[in-house]
TORDREN-750379 format. One record per residue (C-alpha): x, y, z. Coordinates in steps of 0.5 Angstrom, whole numbers, plus 500, padded with zeros to 3 digits. Example, Ala and Ser with C-alpha at 12.3 -4.5 7.8 and 13.67 -1.06 7.14 Angstrom:
<recs>
525491516/527498514/
</recs>
This chain:
<recs>
500500500/506505502/509503496/503504491/502511495/509513494/509511486/503515485/505521488/512521484/507520477/503526479/509530481/512529475/506530470/503537474/510539474/511538466/505540465/507547468/513547464/518546470/523541471/521535475/528534477/528540481/521540484/523533487/531534488/530536495/536535499/540532494/539538489/540543494/547540496/549540489/547546487/548551493/553556493/560556496/559562501/558561508/551559510/546564513/543560519/536561521/534558528/528554529/526555536/520549537/518543541/522538537/521533544/515532549/508533548/508537541/514534537/509532532/507539531/515541532/516535526/512538521/514545522/521542521/519539514/515545512/521550513/526545511/522544504/522552503/530552504/532547500/528550494/531557495/538553495/537549489/536556485/543558488/541561495/541568496/545574493/549578498/554583497/560578497/556573492/552567493/550563500/546558502/541558508/542553513/536551518/538550525/534546530/533548537/528544542/524548546/520542548/514547548/516551554/517558554/523558559/526553554/525557548/528563551/534559553/535557546/534564544/540566548/544560545/542563538/544570540/551567542/552564536/550570532/544567528/540573526/534570524/529566529/523562527/517560531/510560531/507554535/505558542/503565542/505566549/512563547/512568541/510574546/516572550/521572544/519579542/519582548/526578549/529580542/527587543/531587549/537584545/537588540/537595544/542592549/547589543/545593537/552589533/548582535/541584533/535578531/529578527/523574529/519571523/512568526/509562522/503560526/503565533/496568532/494573538/492579534/496583540/503581536/501586530/497590534/498594541/504589542/507590535/515591534/519592528/523586529/517581528/514579522/508575522/506570516/500567519/493570519/492572526/486569530/481576528/482575520/481567521/474569525/472574520/473569515/468564519/463569520/462571513/460563512/456563518/453570516/451567509/447561513/440564514/438557518/443560523/440563529/443561535/450560536/454556543/462558544/466553547/473554548/479551552/480556558/487559557/489566553/487564546/481560548/478567551/481571544/476566540/470568544/471575545/473575537/467571535/462575539/465582536/464579529/457576530/455582532/458586526/455581521/449577524/447582530/440577529/444571531/444570539/449567543/446562547/452559551/459562552/463556556/470555557/473548560/480546562/485545556/487537555/483535561/476533559/475526557/468526556/464532553/457529553/455534558/457540554/454536548/447536553/448543554/448545547/443541545/438544550/440551548/437550541/444552538/445551530/452552531/458551535/464556534/470553538/478554538/479548540/485543538/488536539/484531543/479537545/477538538/476531536/473528542/468534542/466533535/465525536/461526542/456530539/455525533/454519538/449523542/446525535/447532535/446535528/450541528/456544525/463546528/466552526/473551528/480554527/484547527/479542524/484541518/490541523/495536523/492529525/485532526/482529520/484522522/482523529/475525527/474521522/466519520/464524525/467530522/464529515/460535513/460537521/467541521/468547518/476550518/479556516/486556513/491560508/491554504/489547503/491542498/483542494/484550494/485548486/489550480/494547477/500551480/497550487/497542485/504543482/506546489/502540493/506535489/512537489/512537497/509530497/514528492/520531497/516527503/512521500/510518507/502519509/504521516/508527513/502530509/502536512/504542508/503549510/504553504/505560508/512556512/515555505/513563502/516565509/522563507/522565500/520572502/526572507/531570501/528575497/529581502/536579503/537579496/534585495/538588501/544585499/545583506/544578511/543584517/537584521/536591520/537591513/533585512/527588516/527594512/526590505/521586508/516592509/511592504/514587500/510583495/512576494/513575486/516568486/513561484/507561488/505568487/500565481/496562485/497565493/499573492/502575499/504582501/508584508/504590511/509595513/504599518/504593523/508587520/502582518/502578512/496579508/494573504/488569501/484565506/480559505/473557509/473549508/468543510/470537511/468530507/471524504/475524499/472523492/466527494/465534489/471538491/475533495/481530490/485530496/485527503/489529509/495524511/492519508/486519512/481518507/478525509/479532506/476539505/472542500/473550499/466553502/469561501/475563498/477570500/482574496/488577500/485584500/478582503/482579509/487585510/485587518/485594521/491595526/492599532/500598532/504604533/511601530/517604534/523604529/530603529/
</recs>
């Protein structure tokens, strides 16, 4: 089975890339092509600070795969062009074990090695701590500055009240994602009552607040009939919550839950015969479709910057290239924005002719990505707050093979179809950022 899957993806990659007039060898080259074609200059190091061990190890490994994919593709084209010639990028992985304290220790280790670029995203709390530490570091040691590239931490404050010149976010923040979900809810006139159920920590409370604001703006007729928080990762039986949702008459549930807190919630709804839709932030996240299984079909709605069934030959080709590089089913978790982050960073270095963080930051401000992926995913970095502006997709879970679901997730047999595609211009949020520049 595994061999057949690998062969299928290899054939798909070659066919799609040939149709676009690209080199199949380049798309699938990976590390071998990178090492063969990489320039001889000293590598520009990028420090990935993420939980590579402990409870978040799977998520950390998925991030590393996506970033390494981007680094390899940049290096296969010759790396970055600085004032003294071409240089390859090098990903340096530093394990934070999912801990804020350990992440700060690894940040110090990166500074000691004079690594000027820090990549992190799998926790907004960690991101906030890193931003504060980098602000202090850059003020204290201007000759040893660091630039923070954020691929997932989605607390809106990071590009609003707490914005920093040294921080760039390449993901849509939680408010942008909530607005996209609210667009779909607003169009469904059958929704009259909504229940909010979230994990009891900062992000869960953000989702609740953002949901109320978005609904009040787009569908003030919808009643919020429940707004509840539960301990994160500790609820084993969501039946009591489902009973309350049923008693309220809620037509929809909005939740920022992830991991087992999401899968157990949706499965409990199916077991209890609750026929309602779950509007989620992470219904398509690592491992979620397989864990949800049949319980998620047509019930789970998610939002993301891209997904495999987004459509178009260029999108298919990019996905095929990723699968050719990582053919194992369990590695089928491509995150387009992570590769685009690496591409934009490389483009900024070449534009600046420098790998100095301040020069690269100034080159990133206002940058519009014009690489291979721009044809299907236009993206730019807003200078006002360092928030990336890009398309967003709201999607519904279904079985592979159903209309709009050509590809499944991680070999699960379940994937997502697009129900709303928002162009980048429609996703741009307001900001209260007052950037202090050096």
